[in-house]
PABA-764631 format. One record per residue (C-alpha): z, x, y; residue in one letter. Coordinates in steps of 0.001 Angstrom, whole numbers, padded with zeros to 6 digits. Example, Ala and Ser with C-alpha at 12.3 -4.5 7.8 and 13.67 -1.06 7.14 Angstrom:
# PABA-764631
{node {007800; 012300; -004500}; a}
{node {007140; 013670; -001060}; s}
***
This chain:
# PABA-764631
{node {-097356; 006612; 016271}; m}
{node {-095605; 010109; 015406}; s}
{node {-091912; 010509; 015119}; a}
{node {-090461; 012442; 018166}; t}
{node {-087753; 015163; 017915}; m}
{node {-085281; 012338; 019383}; g}
{node {-085659; 009845; 016517}; d}
{node {-082654; 009653; 014189}; t}
{node {-082105; 008124; 010943}; a}
{node {-080111; 004787; 010967}; r}
{node {-077187; 004583; 008747}; v}
{node {-076168; 001425; 007405}; p}
{node {-072738; 000306; 008670}; m}
{node {-070135; -001861; 007233}; d}
{node {-069622; -005341; 008913}; p}
{node {-066773; -005463; 011345}; p}
{node {-063956; -006218; 009903}; a}
{node {-062221; -009856; 010716}; s}
{node {-059454; -010884; 012408}; a}
{node {-057836; -011698; 009182}; e}
{node {-058684; -008311; 007712}; d}
{node {-057403; -006653; 010744}; r}
{node {-053896; -008436; 010711}; m}
{node {-052413; -006035; 007926}; p}
{node {-053581; -002964; 010171}; q}
{node {-051911; -004328; 013245}; l}
{node {-048501; -005240; 011399}; i}
{node {-048535; -001748; 009621}; s}
{node {-049359; -000054; 013193}; g}
{node {-046343; -002031; 014675}; f}
{node {-044004; -000969; 012198}; f}
{node {-045157; 002554; 012474}; i}
{node {-044349; 002303; 016164}; l}
{node {-041025; 000728; 015604}; i}
{node {-040064; 003557; 012878}; g}
{node {-041157; 006115; 015281}; c}
{node {-039210; 004882; 018140}; l}
{node {-035864; 004888; 015924}; f}
{node {-037126; 008170; 014510}; l}
{node {-037109; 009512; 018140}; a}
{node {-033866; 008072; 019027}; w}
{node {-032328; 009679; 016199}; g}
{node {-033734; 013198; 017095}; v}
{node {-032829; 012808; 020603}; a}
{node {-029198; 011802; 019656}; w}
{node {-029514; 014576; 017013}; f}
{node {-030037; 017316; 019768}; l}
{node {-027720; 015870; 022105}; q}
{node {-025418; 016384; 019742}; t}
{node {-026248; 019814; 018842}; a}
{node {-026080; 020548; 022889}; l}
{node {-022640; 018990; 023093}; f}
{node {-021344; 021285; 019986}; l}
{node {-022583; 024326; 022014}; g}
{node {-020493; 023682; 024650}; q}
{node {-017449; 021910; 023317}; a}
{node {-014044; 022827; 023526}; r}
{node {-011349; 022298; 020568}; p}
{node {-008484; 020442; 021135}; g}
{node {-005735; 018034; 019529}; t}
{node {-005556; 014537; 020507}; g}
{node {-003236; 011648; 019677}; v}
{node {-004386; 008057; 019012}; v}
{node {-002506; 005902; 021610}; v}
{node {-004123; 002468; 020445}; g}
{node {-007302; 000872; 019474}; e}
{node {-010101; -000954; 020912}; r}
{node {-011092; -004171; 018873}; r}
{node {-014508; -005940; 019532}; s}
{node {-015030; -009161; 017730}; t}
{node {-018188; -011062; 017218}; s}
{node {-019166; -014100; 015716}; v}
{node {-022083; -015008; 013780}; r}
{node {-023005; -018656; 013147}; i}
{node {-025139; -019352; 010408}; k}
{node {-027338; -022831; 009676}; g}
{node {-025868; -025660; 011505}; h}
{node {-022527; -024071; 012027}; s}
{node {-021547; -024937; 008686}; s}
{node {-020807; -021092; 008315}; y}
{node {-019006; -018802; 010635}; r}
{node {-018632; -014947; 010351}; e}
{node {-016377; -013398; 012431}; v}
{node {-016566; -009527; 012559}; r}
{node {-013985; -007357; 014142}; t}
{node {-014897; -003671; 014521}; t}
{node {-012047; -000966; 015612}; r}
{node {-012164; 002116; 017239}; a}
{node {-009247; 004513; 017992}; p}
{node {-008146; 005081; 021704}; v}
{node {-007765; 008889; 021514}; v}
{node {-005445; 011059; 024585}; e}
{node {-005868; 014526; 025090}; f}
{node {-005206; 017137; 027324}; r}
{node {-007934; 019697; 028481}; d}
{node {-007644; 023578; 029148}; g}
{node {-006008; 022824; 032655}; a}
{node {-003696; 020237; 031203}; g}
{node {-005075; 017212; 032631}; v}
{node {-004708; 014112; 030402}; r}
{node {-007874; 012325; 029427}; h}
{node {-008711; 009185; 027196}; r}
{node {-011660; 008278; 025270}; f}
{node {-012992; 005786; 022792}; v}
{node {-015150; 007717; 020299}; p}
{node {-018668; 006214; 020499}; l}
{node {-019283; 006222; 016793}; a}
{node {-016504; 004772; 015097}; s}
{node {-016218; 005847; 011063}; s}
{node {-014827; 003788; 008098}; q}
{node {-011695; 005854; 008400}; q}
{node {-008538; 003892; 010049}; v}
{node {-006419; 006075; 012571}; y}
{node {-002791; 004956; 012942}; e}
{node {-001247; 005002; 016354}; t}
{node {000503; 008524; 017004}; g}
{node {-001539; 010313; 014664}; e}
{node {-003010; 013652; 015668}; q}
{node {-006645; 014260; 015520}; v}
{node {-008867; 016985; 016202}; p}
{node {-011073; 016635; 019292}; v}
{node {-013875; 018270; 020821}; l}
{node {-014768; 017827; 024644}; y}
{node {-017006; 019112; 027244}; d}
{node {-015205; 021376; 029637}; p}
{node {-017407; 020396; 032510}; l}
{node {-016993; 016508; 031977}; q}
{node {-013656; 016277; 030028}; p}
{node {-014354; 012663; 029728}; g}
{node {-017177; 013278; 027300}; r}
{node {-015430; 013833; 024223}; a}
{node {-015332; 012720; 020388}; n}
{node {-013164; 013250; 017194}; i}
{node {-014127; 016158; 015591}; r}
{node {-015435; 014711; 012130}; s}
{node {-018761; 014707; 010393}; f}
{node {-018796; 011039; 010745}; d}
{node {-018151; 010721; 014185}; a}
{node {-020492; 013391; 015209}; l}
{node {-023495; 013091; 012765}; w}
{node {-023558; 009790; 010948}; m}
{node {-025403; 007938; 013823}; r}
{node {-028232; 010115; 014259}; p}
{node {-028766; 010628; 010423}; i}
{node {-028750; 007024; 010058}; l}
{node {-031398; 006619; 012910}; l}
{node {-033793; 009584; 011599}; v}
{node {-033444; 008292; 007935}; s}
{node {-034400; 004756; 009067}; f}
{node {-036772; 005392; 011441}; g}
{node {-038777; 007988; 009223}; g}
{node {-038410; 005428; 005913}; s}
{node {-039678; 002534; 008080}; i}
{node {-042820; 004931; 009628}; a}
{node {-043683; 006341; 006529}; g}
{node {-043690; 003452; 004595}; f}
{node {-045864; 001630; 007234}; s}
{node {-048042; 004383; 007261}; a}
{node {-048643; 004350; 003418}; w}
{node {-049284; 000563; 003681}; m}
{node {-051857; 001539; 006337}; l}
{node {-053600; 003984; 004202}; v}
{node {-053401; 001302; 001127}; m}
{node {-054962; -001493; 003367}; f}
{node {-057831; 000897; 004765}; q}
{node {-058731; 001762; 001075}; r}
{node {-058686; -001954; 000030}; q}
{node {-060915; -002599; 003222}; l}
{node {-063273; 000415; 002635}; h}
{node {-063276; 001240; -001142}; p}
{node {-066396; 003333; -001009}; e}
{node {-065364; 005469; 001591}; t}
{node {-061786; 006146; 000182}; s}
{node {-063380; 006979; -003314}; r}
{node {-065872; 009438; -001701}; a}
{node {-062958; 011238; 000364}; s}
{node {-061005; 011536; -002896}; r}
{node {-063878; 013310; -004569}; r}
{node {-064095; 016003; -002371}; r}
***
């Protein structure tokens, strides 16, 4: 019987990867997803901060106290207990209309503020309760850390995924490198 136009040459295919072979790919994919979520969260926070700065008004606030938050972490069979206390300043300021507002910065820095200390603030004139201390740490440190962490996790996991693929299919990876 003669060959018809619809016949195609058969190309040998690799046998399907076992579940054991796919596990590193699944784990890498999971960490790529987690990294991308942190990356997106950091980018969103960065954009929100940039938008805030675009409409914020400067002012001067006074530290009127501090808010303490304590957490207890128990390791092992309660033989080791770690108590951590974080502190954030409570800042009071007056907006352009003279109305008094209080806020606790969302991102506390390593800087310790004393009660009565004057601090530069930025506030949203449409929502004066939305305010922050005017410092690099308070405004930018969280988005920078989130983008750095998310990008590092996603990038390293993507690199690991490529390495697993090359290990699983060495012929294919060599051919693509020659091109």
